[in-house]
ZASE-584459 format. One record per residue (C-alpha): y, z, x. Coordinates in pm, whole numbers. Example, Ala and Ser with C-alpha at 12.3 -4.5 7.8 and 13.67 -1.06 7.14 Angstrom:
2
<atom y="-450" z="780" x="1230"/>
<atom y="-106" z="714" x="1367"/>
***
This chain:
98
<atom y="1385" z="1520" x="527"/>
<atom y="1157" z="1225" x="615"/>
<atom y="1325" z="991" x="865"/>
<atom y="1258" z="617" x="890"/>
<atom y="1086" z="673" x="1227"/>
<atom y="844" z="931" x="1071"/>
<atom y="784" z="710" x="758"/>
<atom y="698" z="423" x="1002"/>
<atom y="458" z="626" x="1218"/>
<atom y="307" z="748" x="907"/>
<atom y="235" z="389" x="764"/>
<atom y="117" z="317" x="1086"/>
<atom y="-124" z="596" x="1094"/>
<atom y="-252" z="485" x="743"/>
<atom y="-317" z="140" x="873"/>
<atom y="-519" z="299" x="1164"/>
<atom y="-729" z="516" x="919"/>
<atom y="-788" z="194" x="696"/>
<atom y="-871" z="-4" x="1004"/>
<atom y="-1120" z="282" x="1113"/>
<atom y="-1333" z="202" x="824"/>
<atom y="-1433" z="-117" x="951"/>
<atom y="-1629" z="37" x="1270"/>
<atom y="-1769" z="282" x="1059"/>
<atom y="-1910" z="52" x="791"/>
<atom y="-2043" z="-166" x="1086"/>
<atom y="-2203" z="153" x="1243"/>
<atom y="-2366" z="239" x="914"/>
<atom y="-2502" z="-89" x="840"/>
<atom y="-2662" z="-87" x="1198"/>
<atom y="-2788" z="276" x="1198"/>
<atom y="-2895" z="344" x="844"/>
<atom y="-2981" z="-14" x="756"/>
<atom y="-3113" z="-76" x="397"/>
<atom y="-3167" z="229" x="203"/>
<atom y="-3328" z="76" x="-84"/>
<atom y="-3066" z="152" x="-327"/>
<atom y="-2882" z="-133" x="-536"/>
<atom y="-2560" z="-269" x="-440"/>
<atom y="-2337" z="-236" x="-111"/>
<atom y="-2481" z="48" x="93"/>
<atom y="-2182" z="37" x="349"/>
<atom y="-1932" z="133" x="98"/>
<atom y="-2062" z="520" x="141"/>
<atom y="-1918" z="503" x="504"/>
<atom y="-1592" z="328" x="411"/>
<atom y="-1523" z="567" x="99"/>
<atom y="-1388" z="848" x="293"/>
<atom y="-1153" z="649" x="476"/>
<atom y="-1035" z="449" x="188"/>
<atom y="-983" z="783" x="-16"/>
<atom y="-771" z="908" x="288"/>
<atom y="-554" z="599" x="298"/>
<atom y="-505" z="602" x="-83"/>
<atom y="-384" z="944" x="-106"/>
<atom y="-188" z="932" x="212"/>
<atom y="-20" z="630" x="73"/>
<atom y="79" z="818" x="-272"/>
<atom y="203" z="1105" x="-62"/>
<atom y="406" z="892" x="165"/>
<atom y="565" z="693" x="-117"/>
<atom y="665" z="1014" x="-279"/>
<atom y="813" z="1157" x="16"/>
<atom y="1014" z="852" x="101"/>
<atom y="1137" z="819" x="-253"/>
<atom y="1252" z="1171" x="-251"/>
<atom y="1408" z="1127" x="72"/>
<atom y="1617" z="809" x="-46"/>
<atom y="1721" z="937" x="-390"/>
<atom y="2071" z="890" x="-317"/>
<atom y="2037" z="537" x="-325"/>
<atom y="1847" z="546" x="-660"/>
<atom y="2167" z="541" x="-874"/>
<atom y="2317" z="238" x="-700"/>
<atom y="1980" z="50" x="-723"/>
<atom y="1951" z="126" x="-1097"/>
<atom y="2311" z="36" x="-1125"/>
<atom y="2263" z="-307" x="-958"/>
<atom y="1920" z="-382" x="-1146"/>
<atom y="2069" z="-568" x="-1436"/>
<atom y="2279" z="-788" x="-1231"/>
<atom y="2019" z="-880" x="-993"/>
<atom y="1788" z="-967" x="-1326"/>
<atom y="2078" z="-1192" x="-1454"/>
<atom y="2086" z="-1369" x="-1109"/>
<atom y="1715" z="-1410" x="-1104"/>
<atom y="1702" z="-1523" x="-1486"/>
<atom y="1972" z="-1799" x="-1395"/>
<atom y="1794" z="-1892" x="-1065"/>
<atom y="1487" z="-1946" x="-1266"/>
<atom y="1656" z="-2125" x="-1551"/>
<atom y="1821" z="-2375" x="-1294"/>
<atom y="1484" z="-2441" x="-1116"/>
<atom y="1329" z="-2505" x="-1438"/>
<atom y="1589" z="-2742" x="-1570"/>
<atom y="1630" z="-2931" x="-1229"/>
<atom y="1254" z="-3000" x="-1165"/>
<atom y="1208" z="-3231" x="-1463"/>
***
């Protein structure tokens, strides 16, 4: 079971991985410089970090959703009520702004 603390630490580590792509692209630009290819060359250095971030984000979302499945029927039951409140608030705002 994934606890909230583990979810926060995993989210923080994903942000660190994404942030690590910035110095990697700067290093790649400085050391390799122009390769003569068309388009952005530094995306080659950032692509592994971005792909790890994307895969980790999907895995973390699935794990958190599976850990919180007990609340899913409650959220699904309250969804029509929340939609009605949102539509009523939107209708109120539209009619009072004219």
